[in-house]
C-alpha positions as CSV (number, residue, x, y, z in Angstrom):
1,M,-9.2,8.7,5.6
2,E,-7.4,12.1,5.3
3,G,-7.4,14.1,2.1
4,V,-9.9,14.6,-0.7
5,I,-10.4,12.4,-3.8
6,L,-10.5,14.4,-7.0
7,F,-12.7,12.6,-9.6
8,A,-12.5,14.2,-13.1
9,D,-14.7,12.8,-15.9
10,D,-16.9,14.5,-18.4
11,K,-19.7,11.9,-17.8
12,L,-19.6,12.4,-14.1
13,M,-22.9,14.4,-14.0
14,D,-24.8,12.1,-16.4
15,Y,-27.4,11.0,-13.9
16,T,-29.6,9.1,-16.4
17,S,-28.9,7.1,-19.5
18,V,-31.2,5.5,-22.2
19,D,-32.4,2.8,-19.8
20,G,-33.0,5.3,-17.0
21,S,-30.0,4.4,-14.9
22,S,-27.1,6.8,-14.1
23,S,-23.8,6.5,-16.0
24,H,-21.1,4.1,-14.7
25,E,-18.9,7.2,-13.9
26,N,-21.7,8.7,-11.8
27,Q,-22.3,5.4,-10.0
28,L,-18.5,5.1,-9.2
29,F,-18.5,8.7,-8.0
30,R,-21.4,8.0,-5.6
31,A,-19.9,4.8,-4.4
32,L,-16.7,6.6,-3.5
33,S,-18.6,9.5,-1.9
34,A,-20.4,7.1,0.5
35,S,-17.3,6.9,2.7
36,N,-14.9,9.6,1.6
37,P,-14.9,13.3,0.6
38,V,-14.9,13.3,-3.2
39,L,-14.6,16.4,-5.4
40,G,-16.2,15.8,-8.8
41,V,-15.4,17.9,-11.9
42,N,-16.4,17.4,-15.5
43,E,-13.9,19.7,-17.4
44,R,-10.2,19.8,-17.7
45,K,-9.9,23.4,-16.7
46,Q,-11.7,22.6,-13.5
47,I,-9.0,20.0,-12.7
48,E,-6.3,22.6,-12.7
49,R,-8.5,25.0,-10.7
50,S,-9.1,22.3,-8.1
51,I,-5.4,21.4,-7.8
52,N,-4.5,25.1,-7.3
53,S,-7.3,25.7,-4.8
54,I,-7.1,22.6,-2.7
55,G,-3.5,21.4,-3.2
56,S,-3.8,18.1,-1.3
57,F,-5.5,14.9,-2.5
58,S,-5.4,11.3,-1.4
59,A,-6.0,10.3,-5.0
60,V,-6.7,11.9,-8.4
61,I,-9.1,9.8,-10.7
62,L,-8.8,11.1,-14.2
63,D,-10.6,10.3,-17.4
64,W,-8.3,10.4,-20.4
65,Q,-10.8,11.7,-23.0
66,F,-13.3,14.5,-22.4
67,D,-15.7,14.2,-25.3
68,N,-17.1,17.7,-25.2
69,E,-13.6,19.2,-25.4
70,D,-12.0,16.6,-27.7
71,N,-14.6,16.1,-30.5
72,I,-13.6,17.3,-33.9
73,A,-15.2,20.8,-34.4
74,D,-14.0,21.8,-37.8
75,E,-14.5,18.7,-40.1
76,P,-16.3,19.2,-43.4
77,E,-20.0,18.3,-43.2
78,D,-19.8,15.5,-45.7
79,D,-17.1,13.7,-43.8
80,E,-18.4,10.5,-42.4
81,T,-16.6,11.1,-39.2
82,V,-18.7,14.1,-38.3
83,G,-20.3,13.6,-34.9
84,M,-18.0,10.7,-34.0
85,V,-15.7,10.9,-31.0
86,Q,-12.1,11.2,-31.8
87,K,-10.0,8.2,-31.1
88,P,-8.0,8.5,-27.9
89,S,-4.8,8.5,-29.9
90,Q,-5.8,11.7,-31.7
91,I,-6.5,13.8,-28.6
92,E,-4.3,12.1,-26.0
93,H,-1.9,15.0,-25.8
94,K,-4.4,17.2,-23.9
95,T,-4.6,15.0,-20.8
96,F,-0.9,14.2,-21.1
97,E,0.1,17.8,-21.1
98,L,-2.2,18.5,-18.1
99,L,-0.5,15.7,-16.1
100,M,3.0,16.8,-17.1
101,K,2.6,20.5,-16.2
102,N,0.8,20.1,-12.9
103,E,2.6,18.8,-9.8
104,F,0.7,17.0,-7.0
105,Y,1.7,14.3,-4.5
106,S,-1.0,11.6,-4.5
107,L,-2.1,8.5,-6.3
108,V,-3.1,9.0,-9.9
109,Y,-5.6,6.7,-11.7
110,V,-6.0,7.3,-15.4
111,Y,-9.1,5.7,-17.0
112,S,-9.4,5.1,-20.8
113,T,-11.1,2.7,-23.2
114,A,-7.8,2.6,-25.0
115,K,-5.7,1.8,-21.9
116,E,-3.1,-0.4,-23.7
117,E,-2.5,2.1,-26.5
118,I,-2.1,5.1,-24.2
119,E,0.0,3.3,-21.6
120,A,2.4,2.0,-24.3
121,K,2.9,5.5,-25.7
122,Y,2.9,7.7,-22.6
123,G,3.3,5.4,-19.7
124,D,7.1,5.7,-19.4
125,K,7.1,9.6,-19.4
126,L,4.2,9.7,-16.9
127,R,5.8,7.1,-14.6
128,E,9.1,9.1,-14.7
129,R,7.1,12.0,-13.2
130,Y,4.8,10.2,-10.9
131,K,6.9,7.1,-10.1
132,D,4.8,4.2,-8.8
133,R,1.9,6.5,-7.9
134,I,0.3,6.4,-11.3
135,E,-1.9,3.5,-12.6
136,F,-3.7,3.1,-15.9
137,R,-7.1,1.4,-15.7
138,D,-9.5,0.1,-18.4
139,K,-12.6,2.2,-18.4
140,S,-14.6,-0.6,-20.1
141,N,-14.6,-2.4,-16.7
142,L,-16.7,0.2,-14.9
143,S,-19.9,-1.8,-15.1
144,N,-19.3,-3.3,-11.6
145,T,-18.9,0.0,-9.9
146,E,-19.1,-1.3,-6.4
147,Q,-16.1,-3.6,-7.0
148,E,-14.2,-0.9,-8.8
149,A,-14.8,1.5,-5.9
150,K,-13.7,-1.1,-3.4
151,E,-10.5,-1.8,-5.2
152,L,-9.7,1.9,-5.5
153,L,-10.4,2.6,-1.8
154,E,-8.4,-0.4,-0.6
155,A,-5.4,0.7,-2.8
156,I,-5.6,4.2,-1.5
157,E,-5.7,3.0,2.1
158,K,-2.8,0.6,1.6
159,W,-0.7,3.2,-0.1
160,K,-1.4,5.7,2.8
161,E,-0.5,3.0,5.3
162,D,2.7,2.2,3.5
163,N,3.5,5.9,3.0
164,K,2.5,7.5,6.3
165,R,4.6,10.5,5.4
166,I,1.8,11.4,2.9
167,S,0.0,12.8,6.0
168,I,2.6,15.6,6.2
169,P,1.9,17.3,2.8
170,I,-1.8,16.8,3.3
171,S,-1.7,18.3,6.9
172,W,0.8,21.0,5.7
173,S,-1.5,22.1,2.9
174,Q,-4.5,22.1,5.3
175,S,-2.5,24.2,7.7
176,I,-1.6,26.7,5.0
177,N,-5.2,27.0,3.9
178,R,-6.4,27.7,7.4
179,S,-3.5,30.1,8.1
180,V,-4.0,32.1,4.9
181,Q,-7.7,32.6,5.7
182,S,-6.9,33.6,9.3
183,I,-4.2,36.0,8.3
184,F,-6.2,37.7,5.6
185,A,-9.2,38.0,7.9
186,S,-7.0,39.8,10.5
187,L,-5.3,42.1,8.0
188,N,-8.5,43.0,6.1
189,S,-10.2,43.7,9.4
190,V,-7.6,46.4,10.1
191,D,-7.8,48.0,6.6
192,P,-8.9,46.4,3.3
193,N,-6.3,48.5,1.5
194,W,-3.3,47.0,3.4
195,I,-1.8,45.5,0.3
196,K,-1.7,48.8,-1.6
197,E,-0.1,50.6,1.3
198,L,2.7,47.9,1.7
199,Y,3.1,47.9,-2.1
200,D,3.6,51.6,-2.3
201,T,6.0,51.7,0.6
202,A,8.1,48.9,-0.9
203,K,8.1,50.8,-4.2
204,I,9.5,53.9,-2.6
205,D,12.2,51.8,-0.9
206,G,13.4,50.6,-4.3
207,V,12.7,46.9,-4.0
208,T,10.4,44.9,-6.3
209,P,7.1,45.8,-4.6
210,S,5.2,42.6,-5.4
211,V,8.1,40.5,-4.1
212,E,8.3,42.5,-0.9
213,V,4.6,42.1,-0.2
214,L,4.9,38.4,-0.7
215,N,7.9,38.2,1.6
216,L,6.1,40.0,4.3
217,F,3.1,37.8,3.9
218,Q,5.3,34.7,3.8
219,N,7.0,35.7,7.1
220,I,3.6,35.9,8.9
221,L,2.5,32.6,7.3
222,S,5.6,30.8,8.4
223,E,5.1,31.9,12.0
224,K,1.5,30.8,11.8
225,I,2.3,27.3,10.5
226,I,5.0,26.8,13.1
227,Q,2.4,27.3,15.7
228,D,0.3,24.4,14.3
229,K,0.6,21.7,16.9
230,F,-1.2,19.1,14.9
231,L,1.3,19.5,12.0
232,R,4.3,19.3,14.3
233,E,2.9,16.1,15.8
234,K,2.5,14.7,12.3
235,I,6.2,15.4,11.6
236,D,7.3,13.9,14.9
237,E,5.2,10.8,14.2
238,V,6.8,10.2,10.8
239,A,10.3,11.0,12.0
240,S,9.9,8.5,14.9
241,K,9.7,5.6,12.4
242,N,13.5,5.7,12.2
243,E,13.4,5.3,8.4
244,E,16.6,6.5,6.8
245,L,17.7,7.1,3.3
246,T,19.8,4.1,2.1
247,D,21.3,6.0,-0.9
248,S,23.6,8.9,-0.1
249,E,23.1,10.3,-3.6
250,K,19.4,10.6,-3.0
251,Y,20.1,12.7,0.1
252,A,22.4,14.9,-2.0
253,E,19.6,15.3,-4.5
254,L,17.3,16.3,-1.6
255,I,19.9,18.9,-0.4
256,R,20.0,20.4,-3.9
257,I,16.3,20.9,-3.9
258,L,16.4,22.6,-0.5
259,Y,19.4,24.8,-1.2
260,Y,18.8,25.9,-4.7
261,G,15.8,27.3,-6.5
262,H,14.9,27.8,-10.2
263,T,14.2,31.2,-11.7
264,L,12.1,32.2,-14.7
265,S,13.3,34.5,-17.5
266,D,11.0,37.3,-16.4
267,D,11.9,37.1,-12.7
268,P,13.7,40.2,-11.4
269,I,17.4,40.0,-10.5
270,M,17.5,39.5,-6.8
271,T,19.9,38.9,-3.9
272,G,21.0,35.2,-4.0
273,D,20.8,34.8,-7.8
274,I,23.5,32.6,-9.3
275,F,25.2,33.3,-12.6
276,R,27.6,31.4,-14.8
277,F,30.0,33.7,-16.7
278,D,31.9,30.9,-18.5
279,E,32.5,27.2,-18.2
280,D,34.6,27.6,-15.0
281,R,33.5,30.9,-13.3
282,Y,30.4,31.6,-11.3
283,G,29.0,34.4,-9.3
284,L,26.4,34.9,-6.6
285,I,24.8,38.3,-5.9
286,I,25.1,39.5,-2.3
287,T,23.9,43.1,-3.0
288,P,20.9,44.0,-0.8
289,E,17.5,44.0,-2.5
290,C,17.0,47.7,-1.9
291,D,20.3,48.5,-3.7
292,I,19.8,46.2,-6.7
293,R,16.9,48.4,-8.1
294,H,19.3,51.3,-8.4
295,I,22.0,49.5,-10.3
296,S,22.4,50.8,-13.8
297,G,25.1,52.4,-15.9
298,D,28.4,52.5,-14.0
299,R,27.0,51.0,-10.8
300,K,28.0,47.4,-10.1
301,Y,26.7,44.3,-8.5
302,E,28.5,42.9,-5.4
303,M,29.1,39.3,-6.2
304,L,31.0,36.4,-4.5
305,T,32.7,34.5,-7.3
306,F,34.1,31.0,-7.4
307,S,35.3,28.3,-9.8
308,K,34.7,24.6,-10.3
309,N,38.0,23.4,-8.8
310,D,38.3,25.8,-5.9
311,Y,37.3,23.2,-3.3
312,K,39.8,20.6,-4.7
313,K,42.6,23.2,-4.4
314,G,42.1,23.6,-0.7
315,N,40.9,20.3,0.5
316,Y,41.7,20.6,4.2
317,K,44.7,18.4,4.5
318,L,46.5,18.1,7.8
319,K,49.5,20.4,7.7
320,A,51.6,18.2,10.0
321,Q,53.6,15.4,8.4
322,I,53.5,12.6,10.9
323,K,56.0,9.8,10.3
324,S,55.5,6.3,11.7
325,S,59.1,5.5,12.3
326,P,59.7,7.7,15.4
327,I,56.5,6.3,17.0
328,I,57.6,2.7,16.3
329,A,61.1,3.5,17.6
330,K,59.6,4.9,20.8
331,A,57.3,1.9,21.2
332,E,60.3,-0.4,20.8
333,E,62.2,1.5,23.5
334,L,59.3,1.2,26.0
335,K,58.8,-2.5,25.0
336,G,62.5,-3.3,25.4
337,S,62.7,-5.2,22.2
338,E,62.4,-4.7,18.4
339,F,59.4,-5.4,16.3
340,T,59.7,-7.7,13.4
341,K,59.7,-6.3,9.8
342,N,56.1,-7.5,9.3
343,Q,55.0,-5.9,12.7
344,K,56.6,-2.6,11.7
345,V,54.8,-2.7,8.3
346,Q,51.5,-3.4,10.1
347,L,52.0,-0.7,12.7
348,S,52.9,1.8,9.9
349,K,49.7,0.9,8.0
350,E,47.6,1.4,11.1
351,L,49.2,4.8,11.9
352,N,48.7,6.0,8.3
353,A,45.1,4.9,8.4
354,Q,44.5,6.9,11.6
355,I,46.1,9.9,9.9
356,K,43.9,9.6,6.9
357,K,40.8,9.3,9.2
358,A,41.9,12.5,11.0
359,E,42.2,14.2,7.6
360,L,38.7,13.0,6.6
361,D,37.3,14.1,10.0
362,L,38.8,17.6,9.3
363,Q,37.2,17.8,5.9
364,I,33.8,16.6,7.3
365,E,34.1,19.2,10.1
366,A,34.6,21.9,7.5
367,F,31.0,21.6,6.4
368,T,29.9,23.0,9.8
369,Q,31.3,26.3,8.5
370,T,32.8,27.1,11.9
371,N,36.5,26.3,11.8
372,H,37.2,28.2,8.6
373,P,35.7,31.7,8.9
374,R,37.1,32.9,5.5
375,L,35.6,29.9,3.6
376,H,32.0,29.1,2.8
377,I,30.9,25.8,1.3
378,L,27.8,25.3,-1.0
379,P,27.1,21.5,-1.1
380,C,25.7,19.6,-4.1
381,F,26.2,22.7,-6.3
382,E,24.9,22.3,-9.9
383,F,28.1,22.6,-11.9
384,E,26.6,19.7,-13.8
385,L,22.8,18.9,-14.0
386,S,22.9,15.2,-12.9
387,N,26.0,15.4,-10.7
388,Y,25.0,16.0,-7.1
389,S,28.5,15.5,-5.7
390,S,29.9,18.9,-6.7
391,I,31.1,21.3,-4.0
392,A,31.3,25.1,-4.5
393,L,33.8,26.8,-2.3
394,I,33.8,30.6,-1.8
395,D,36.9,32.3,-0.3
396,F,35.9,35.6,1.4
397,R,39.5,36.9,1.0
398,S,39.4,36.9,-2.8
399,G,35.8,36.1,-3.7
400,L,34.3,39.6,-3.7
401,E,34.0,41.1,-7.2
402,L,32.2,44.1,-8.5
403,V,30.5,43.2,-11.7
404,E,29.2,45.6,-14.3
405,C,25.4,45.5,-14.7
406,Q,25.5,44.7,-18.4
407,K,27.4,41.5,-17.6
408,V,24.7,40.3,-15.2
409,S,21.9,39.2,-17.5
410,V,19.0,36.7,-17.0
411,E,20.4,34.7,-19.9
412,N,23.4,33.8,-17.7
413,R,21.3,33.1,-14.5
414,I,21.3,29.4,-13.6
415,G,19.3,29.6,-10.4
416,K,19.3,31.1,-6.9
417,L,20.4,30.3,-3.4
418,N,17.3,29.8,-1.3
419,T,16.3,31.2,2.1
420,P,17.8,30.8,4.8
421,Y,21.1,29.8,3.1
422,I,21.6,33.1,1.3
423,Q,21.1,35.0,4.6
424,E,23.7,32.7,6.3
425,L,26.2,33.3,3.5
426,R,25.8,37.1,3.7
427,Q,26.0,37.1,7.5
428,R,29.2,35.0,7.4
429,Y,30.8,37.2,4.7
430,L,29.9,40.5,6.6
431,A,31.2,39.0,9.9
432,Y,34.5,38.0,8.2
433,K,34.9,41.5,6.6
434,G,33.9,43.2,9.9
435,R,36.4,41.3,12.1
436,V,38.9,43.3,14.2
437,G,42.5,42.2,14.2
438,V,44.2,41.9,17.6
439,P,47.8,40.9,18.5
440,G,48.4,37.1,18.6
441,Y,49.4,35.0,21.6
442,S,53.0,34.0,21.9
443,K,53.9,30.4,21.2
444,K,55.3,30.0,24.7
445,L,52.0,31.1,26.2
446,R,50.0,28.7,23.9
447,E,52.2,25.8,24.8
448,W,51.9,26.5,28.5
449,L,48.1,26.8,28.4
450,L,47.8,23.5,26.4
451,S,50.0,21.8,28.9
452,K,47.7,22.8,31.7
453,N,44.5,21.8,30.0
């Protein structure tokens, strides 16, 4: 079974109890460890450190209450509750917050002696985040640890069998870990001060040095991962299942995740950042990174601007107005007789349907970004948070705008255009602006060439 099981419980290391036996939690841990790699931790802070260090789990088994962390520490001495464990309802926010702020793709089992209470209060919010991957289990049922371990392992195996794509993030994470170790070993063997040297060089060039070091490292890491044959085979295996998205809106949601990234308030302003100036007007920075650091005072950002309705204004309609009557008349001439009124109506409908299809094909083809060199489409743009159907259209003829630095603030930043889409946009814009005009071909020549081909 691929992946590691993370088992987090403050009683995990309790090897002996009053009667000389180990705790039920420890027994469950050992039962799972008999056939699977299991990482056991007994503090919440170790959970986060494990998630950050390993990154891929087949399941996370998590106790809701950690007594050592959750006991009341500042109650008056004469209070009869001194020394008693807080009720789960009093301390539940700590585990809840841990689950809500960490992201990991695996099964999640939450154990508590107050299962019903906790599930009723926080189940909906946690299921919204973890979907059907999270399950609440009653901790009072741990006495039969062998049966509990069997149920967990069977559920994990079944979920992995039903979701074979889980092997990709696990394999991907493993590939990243191996690659990072290999890359750092190589770089450090050359000179242990390589980070400082690259940092100082980037600083002189005027870019954000920490970002530039990360970009350089990311480029090497990407090449290393691409060479991972095992990971490529995993992707081929999952893709060969011929499973397709049945909901187009879900695919649009996927595209938004791939195309656009979120930014933090303390992130530096960078190439590809997107800003909203008012309800209708947006701008995207295309200024190179090395120039952005020097923008201040009268110097301005180069931005490609666009509005909500730009796409609807130029929706790629066929310019030719094709009428059905001449076509029907020619058909009657060849046929030697006239169509009935109903036949003419039916023929007209079919011709108009073909014209509409041709218009739709023309609009679909526009998304390849090849037939309209002056236009650039950004699909599934976030004009509205939950509306994935919006299309942003940038017109290279009129989109460039030089914006004063004081108008470009992080308060107006709504996100960024991810790699490689920002590079594609800049390349297409520069190619459009760098084009060389040449004399056109005469209509007579074009007609003759078309007649011969």
